[in-house]
N, C-alpha and C positions, 0 to 999 in steps of 0.2 A: 570469565567474562569474554564476550565476543569483541573483536577488534574492528570488524567491518561488517555493517549490517544494511539490509534494505528494510525500511519501514513502509509497510503498505497501509495506506489510509483510505478508508471509503469516503466517497463524497458526502454521504449522509452525516459523517462525523463533523463536517464543517458547518452544518446548519444548526447545531445545538438543539435548543428547545423549540426553535421556530419550525414551521412546517416546510420551509423551502428557502433556498438561497444560502448565503454566506453570513454567519453570525460572527462579527468581529471579536466579541468577548470569548466565544468558544475557540476561535482560531488562536487567540492569544494564549489560552490555557494549553492548547496543543503545543504551541511554540515553547512554552515554559517546560513542558514535559520533555521535549526534544533537547532543550538546553541542559537538562540534568545529565543526559548521556553524552552530550557534546563536551561538557566539562570534565568527563572522564577520559577524554582524548579518543573516544570511539569515532571511527569514520562512518558517516551516515549518508545513505542515499534514501530519498523518499519518493515513492510512487503513489500518486494520488488519483482517485476516481472522480466522477462527476455526477453521481447519482442524486446529489442535492440540486442539480441544475437541469440535467437531461439524461435520459437513457436511450441508447440506440434501439434496444429491443422494444421499448415502448413506442417509439416512433414507427417502427416496422408494423406493430400491431394496429396502429392507426392508419396504415396504408401508405406510409412513406417508403421510399426506396431505402433498403437497409444500409447500403454504403453511405448514402447521404446522411442518414440519421446517425451513423457511427461517427462520421466526421464532425457533426455537431457536438457529439459527446466529447470528442478529442479537444475541441475548442473549449468546452466546459472545464476540462482538466487544467488547461492553461490558466483560466481565470482563478481556479482554486489554488494553483501553484503560486501565482503572483500574490494572492492574499496571504498565503503562508510565508512567502519570502518577506513580505513587508513586516509581518509579526515577528519573524526571527531577527531581522535586521534591527528592529526597534529595541530588542533586548541584547544587542551586541553579538549576535551569532552571524558570522559571515556565511553567505549562501549564494548559490547560483541556480537559476532556472534553466534547464536544458530541455528543449522540445524536439520531439520526433517530427513535428510539423513545423517547418521553418517560419517563424514570425520574428524577424531579426530586431524589430523595434523594441520588443519586450523580453526576449529570451535568446539564449545562445542555441545554435543548432546542436543536436546531440552528436557528439563525436566521442567514441569510447576512450581513447587515450587522453583526451582533454578532461573527461569526467574523472578518470582515475587521478590525474594530476591535481584537480580541484580537491579531491578527497585527501590526497597526500598533503595538501596545503591547509588542511583543517577547515574546509568549507563544506557545509551541508549542500548536497546536490539534490535538487528537486526535479525529478524526471516527469515531464508532462507530455501530452500528445499521444498517450498510449504507445503502441508500437509504430505508429505512423501509417498503419494500414487498417482498413475496415475489417470487420468480422473477427477481430481479436479483442479480448477484454483487457482491462487494466491489471487483472490477475496475471494474465500471460505476459504483459509488459513487466510486471514485478519479477517473474521468473526469468525472463530474458535479461533484464538489467542485472539481476543478481548473478547470473552466469557470466555476463560480460565483464563485470567489475570484480569478479571472484569474491563475492560476499560469502560470509560463513553461514548466514541464516537469513530467512525472511521473517520479520516480526509482523504478523498479520493482525493488525489492530481492528477489532470488531466494535461496532456501535451497540453496546448494551448486551452482548452475548459473551459468556465467559469462556467459551471454547467450542469444541466440536461435539455435536449430538447426532444420534442416528436419525432424528427427525426434528422438525422445528419445535423448540421448547416453548415458544410463545403460543403455539397452537395445541400441542400435545403435552399434557401433564406427565405422562409416563415416558417422556423422551429420555433416552439413555445417554449419559455423558461419558466421553472417552478421555482418560488421562493421557493416553499415549496410543499412537497409531503408526503404521508405515504408509508411505505413499502408495504402495501396491494395494493396501487395504482400502485406501481412499478411492482408488480407481475401481476396484472390484465391487465395493459397496455403494459406489456412486454417491459418496458423501459430499455435501455442499461446502467443502473447504475452499475450493477454487475450481475453475473449469479443468477439464481433462487435459487440455493442451498445456496449461500452466503446470499441472501436477507432473506431467510427463517430462517437461523441461527440468523441473527440480529433481526428479528421480534420475534422469540421465546425467545430471551435472552435480550430483551428490550434495544437494542443498536441503538442509532441514528447515522446517517451518514451525513457528510457535504461534498458535492462535489464542488470543486473549481479549478480555474486555478492556478497551482503552478508556472507558468512562470512570474507572477507579483510579484515583490519583496515585502516581508512582508505579503503575503497572509496566509502563514502557521501560523504566529503569530496571525493574525486577527481571523482566524478560531478558534484557541485555546482559545482566549480571549472571544469567543462567539459573536463577531461582526457579523452583517448581511453581509454575503458574499456567493456567489455561490448559491447552492440549499441545503436547509435543508431537509433531508429525515427522517421523524420521525417514530419511531417504532409503535406508537399507533395513533388512530384517533384523 
């Protein structure tokens, strides 16, 4: 069983069956899944995206300045983080929201040593605001935070996808599923596990990744326990 993990949640996971936004019922279900590993005394950091609210790349395609669009996305992650914190606190899970973008009224500024102290005090730390800089994805933020807090693994929870394929399984019926990969293979094959910057950070800092479908109840706990689930992406050969 892993003792300290980063759980990477996509923003899309927050919208549930709705087409857009934050679905409180879905967020509550995610909180209950997190509580299962919280009750095992696992130290948990959560990095959350904002694809349910806004994507910087989409804004750029529509003619927006990329940096401006990315900052909007970072603000979206803060909204998602606050929703998750509310759901966690309502079921007795102590948590803190730490933002790379300072918004002191609703979150703490991200400070590495303080984040580690929160984890040691059995608080779930929700990392929002991405890296605090444009042009970087929340995948990169997950790799960065995992390295900074010395997490053992990144649990990459996907919305309706059971792991890593050689191509999009929703489009191609003959998509090949990978049970296990190395980060070097991910980079060489250009597999859409995470962006290349995030993969390089994980490789350089010896961080494994487990990619799995979070929509199946109990999968977050199974991944944390080290059960075979989804795709294991190893940092070494």
